[in-house]
C-alpha positions in Angstrom: -3.6 -42.3 2.4 -3.3 -43.4 6.0 -5.6 -43.5 9.0 -6.3 -40.7 11.4 -3.3 -39.8 13.5 -3.3 -39.6 17.3 -3.4 -35.8 17.3 -5.9 -34.6 14.7 -6.1 -31.2 16.4 -2.9 -30.3 14.6 -4.4 -31.2 11.2 -6.0 -28.8 8.7 -9.0 -29.7 6.5 -8.9 -29.0 2.8 -10.7 -25.7 3.2 -8.2 -24.4 5.8 -5.3 -25.5 3.6 -6.8 -23.7 0.6 -7.1 -20.5 2.7 -3.6 -20.9 4.3 -1.7 -21.7 1.1 -3.9 -20.1 -1.6 -3.8 -23.4 -3.5 -7.2 -24.4 -4.8 -8.9 -27.6 -3.6 -9.1 -29.0 -7.1 -5.3 -28.5 -7.5 -4.7 -30.3 -4.2 -6.8 -33.3 -5.3 -5.1 -33.4 -8.8 -1.6 -33.2 -7.3 -2.5 -36.0 -4.9 -3.4 -38.3 -7.8 -0.8 -37.2 -10.3 2.3 -36.5 -8.1 1.6 -38.5 -5.0 1.6 -35.3 -2.9 0.1 -34.1 -0.7 -0.8 -37.3 1.2 -3.6 -36.3 3.5 -5.0 -38.4 6.4 -8.7 -39.0 6.6 -11.1 -38.3 9.5 -13.9 -40.6 10.6 -16.1 -39.1 7.8 -13.6 -39.7 5.2 -12.7 -36.0 4.8 -9.1 -35.0 4.1 -6.8 -33.8 6.9 -3.4 -32.4 6.2 -0.5 -32.6 8.7 1.5 -29.4 9.5 4.7 -30.6 7.7 2.7 -31.1 4.4 1.1 -27.6 4.8 4.6 -26.2 5.1 5.7 -27.9 1.9 2.6 -26.6 0.2 3.4 -23.0 1.2 6.8 -23.2 -0.3 5.4 -24.9 -3.4 3.0 -22.0 -3.9 5.8 -19.4 -3.6 7.8 -21.3 -6.3 4.8 -21.6 -8.5 4.2 -17.8 -8.2 7.8 -17.4 -9.3 7.2 -19.3 -12.5 8.0 -23.0 -11.6 5.7 -25.7 -13.0 3.8 -28.1 -10.7 5.4 -31.1 -12.3 8.8 -29.7 -11.4 8.3 -28.9 -7.7 5.2 -30.7 -6.2 6.9 -34.0 -5.7 10.1 -32.6 -4.2 11.0 -33.2 -0.6 11.1 -30.3 1.9 14.9 -29.9 1.8 14.8 -29.7 -1.9 12.0 -27.1 -1.9 14.0 -25.0 0.6 17.0 -25.2 -1.7 14.9 -23.9 -4.6 13.3 -21.2 -2.5 16.7 -20.0 -1.2 18.0 -19.9 -4.8 15.0 -17.8 -5.7 15.6 -15.4 -2.9 19.3 -15.0 -3.9 18.3 -14.4 -7.5 15.8 -11.7 -6.5 18.3 -10.0 -4.2 20.9 -10.1 -6.9 18.5 -8.5 -9.3 17.7 -5.7 -6.9 21.4 -5.3 -6.1 22.1 -5.0 -9.8 19.9 -1.9 -9.9 16.8 -3.6 -11.4 14.5 -2.2 -8.7 12.7 0.0 -11.2 11.9 -3.1 -13.4 10.5 -5.0 -10.4 8.4 -1.9 -9.5 7.1 -1.6 -13.0 6.2 -5.3 -13.0 4.3 -4.9 -9.7 2.3 -1.9 -11.1 1.4 -3.8 -14.2 0.2 -6.7 -12.1 -1.9 -4.4 -10.0 -3.5 -2.8 -13.1 -4.3 -6.3 -14.4 -5.8 -7.1 -11.0 -7.8 -3.9 -11.1 -9.4 -5.0 -14.4 -10.8 -8.1 -12.7 -13.0 -5.8 -10.6 -12.3 -7.8 -7.4 -11.8 -5.3 -4.6 -11.1 -8.0 -2.0 -8.1 -9.3 -4.0 -6.8 -5.8 -4.7 -7.1 -4.9 -1.1 -5.2 -8.0 -0.1 -2.4 -7.3 -2.6 -2.1 -3.7 -1.1 -1.9 -5.1 2.4 0.7 -7.6 1.4 2.8 -4.9 -0.1 2.5 -2.7 2.9 3.7 -5.5 5.2 6.5 -6.5 2.8 8.1 -3.1 2.1 6.6 -0.8 4.8 4.2 2.0 4.7 6.5 4.8 3.4 7.9 2.8 0.5 4.4 1.5 -0.4 3.2 5.1 -0.7 6.2 6.3 -2.8 7.0 3.2 -4.8 3.6 1.6 -5.3 0.6 3.9 -4.6 2.0 7.0 -6.2 3.1 5.5 -9.6 0.0 3.2 -9.6 -2.4 6.1 -9.4 -0.4 8.0 -12.0 -0.6 5.1 -14.4 -4.3 4.6 -13.6 -4.9 8.3 -14.6 -3.0 7.8 -17.9 -4.9 4.6 -18.6 -8.2 6.3 -18.1 -7.2 9.2 -20.2 -6.2 6.9 -23.1 -9.4 4.8 -22.8 -7.7 1.7 -21.4 -9.6 2.0 -18.1 -13.2 3.1 -17.3 -13.8 5.9 -14.9 -15.4 3.4 -12.4 -12.2 1.4 -12.4 -10.2 4.5 -11.5 -12.7 5.2 -8.7 -12.4 1.6 -7.5 -8.7 1.8 -7.3 -8.8 5.0 -5.4 -11.4 3.7 -3.0 -9.6 0.4 -2.3 -6.2 2.2 -1.9 -7.8 4.7 0.5 -9.3 1.9 2.5 -6.0 0.0 2.7 -4.1 3.2 3.8 -6.6 3.9 6.5 -6.3 0.4 7.8 -2.5 0.7 7.9 -2.7 4.0 9.6 -5.1 2.7 12.2 -2.6 0.0 13.2 0.5 2.1 13.0 2.3 3.1 16.3 0.9 6.3 17.7 3.4 9.2 18.0 4.2 10.3 21.5 2.3 13.2 23.0 5.3 15.5 22.5 5.9 14.5 18.8 6.7 17.4 16.6 5.9 18.9 14.2 2.2 18.8 14.7 0.5 18.8 11.3 -3.0 19.6 10.2 -4.0 18.1 6.9 -6.9 18.9 4.6 -8.0 20.2 1.2 -9.8 23.5 0.5 -13.4 23.8 -0.5 -13.9 22.6 -4.1 -11.0 20.1 -3.9 -12.7 16.7 -3.3 -9.7 14.4 -3.9 -8.5 13.3 -0.5 -6.3 10.3 -1.4 -3.1 12.4 -1.8 -3.6 14.0 1.6 -4.0 10.5 3.1 -0.8 9.4 1.5 1.0 12.5 2.8 -0.4 11.6 6.3 1.2 8.2 6.0 4.6 9.7 5.2 4.3 12.2 8.1 3.4 9.4 10.5 6.4 7.4 9.4 8.5 10.4 10.2 7.1 10.6 13.7 4.9 13.6 13.2 1.6 14.2 15.1 -1.2 14.5 12.5 -4.8 15.6 12.4 -6.4 14.8 9.1 -9.7 16.7 8.4 -10.4 15.1 5.1 -11.4 17.1 2.1 -13.0 20.5 1.5 -12.6 22.2 4.9 -13.6 25.9 4.9 -10.6 28.2 5.5 -12.0 29.6 8.8 -12.5 26.1 10.1 -8.9 25.3 9.1 -7.7 28.2 11.3 -9.9 27.0 14.2 -8.6 23.4 13.9 -5.0 24.6 13.6 -5.4 26.5 16.9 -7.1 23.6 18.6 -4.4 21.1 17.4 -1.6 23.6 18.3 -0.4 22.9 14.8 3.1 23.7 13.7 2.2 23.2 10.0 -0.9 23.2 7.9 -0.6 20.9 4.9 -2.9 21.4 1.9 -3.2 19.1 -1.1 -4.3 20.0 -4.6 -5.0 17.4 -7.3 -4.4 17.7 -11.1 -8.1 18.6 -11.5 -7.6 21.8 -9.4 -7.4 25.3 -11.0 -3.8 26.7 -10.3 -5.0 30.3 -10.1 -7.7 29.5 -7.6 -5.3 27.3 -5.7 -2.8 30.2 -5.4 -5.5 32.6 -4.3 -6.6 30.2 -1.6 -3.0 29.8 -0.4 -2.6 33.6 -0.2 -5.8 33.9 1.8 -5.0 31.1 4.1 -1.4 32.3 4.7 -2.8 35.7 5.7 -5.2 34.1 8.2 -2.6 31.8 9.9 -0.3 32.9 12.7 3.2 33.7 11.4 4.7 30.8 13.4 2.6 28.2 11.6 4.1 27.1 8.4 1.8 26.4 5.3 2.8 23.6 3.0 1.0 22.7 -0.2 1.3 19.7 -2.5 0.5 20.3 -6.1 1.3 18.7 -9.5 0.9 22.0 -11.3 4.1 23.5 -12.6 2.5 26.9 -12.8 1.8 26.8 -9.0 5.3 25.5 -8.4 6.8 28.5 -10.2 4.8 31.1 -8.5 6.5 32.5 -5.4 3.8 32.7 -2.7 5.4 34.3 0.4 5.2 32.1 3.4 4.1 28.9 1.5 6.2 25.9 0.7 4.9 24.2 -2.4 6.0 20.6 -3.1 5.6 18.8 -6.4 6.3 15.3 -5.1 5.5 13.2 -2.0 9.2 12.3 -1.9 9.8 15.8 -0.7 7.9 15.2 2.6 10.8 13.6 4.6 13.2 16.4 3.6 10.8 19.1 4.6 10.2 17.5 8.0 13.9 17.3 8.6 14.4 20.9 7.5 11.6 22.0 10.0 13.3 20.1 12.9 16.7 21.4 12.1 15.5 25.0 12.1 13.9 24.5 15.5 
């Protein structure tokens, strides 16, 4: 270890390094003794201070460790060597994706999220969701992560592999993460079309799917008003008029009754102006097979971009 440098303001203490790199303090101290890196300075109180170049090395080391490298293999490497390993890792990942192994990577991510869910740590789960949204974008997160994750959570709960409180925890954290992403997303322009009103009908308390649909609509540049769950039909009509809606989008969960859902759609369609389209998302094949005049029923969120494109082309 060396003495305090001339510009300690650029240094990070061990707590800040742990927060920045996600490498624990104990590991930093062990590596210091075992591998000779990092090599922190000391302040006047004898506390460790880490220069920026060492923090950069530690960030790369953490990425390599997450990819499966062992500390004894990478901790003592110089920055240029670490960059070489990191670049090789990126090339291997890109080659895997190019080879059509995206589904395997997605499956691995879902498995890791399920494992994280079982630790009952909402903060870590929320952080993982936020990282995914930043990495792949909001639309791909909804379609490639959130949708299959909730499907697998439902299967795990049905088979007894998850408790009901864990399913609720996942839904709540995912909803919070989506709301945070929506709050920071660029606002559509005042003239953005179509204008879409989103909700569920009375008796349908599951609001996560309508929130995921809102995210996809926003990515497509639509102007959205989300009323949440269980809005009375007459209030939906009032809101559609106030919002000058082009489309009313309703979501049904797997827990809904297909017959009652169809009746509600018939009633709502009769109440809406003819110029306002009625879209419904439902996992029920029975509802999908029923021909409800004036209602577009979608089985998958993947259908949303195509429906928006269809609406714009027709107008």
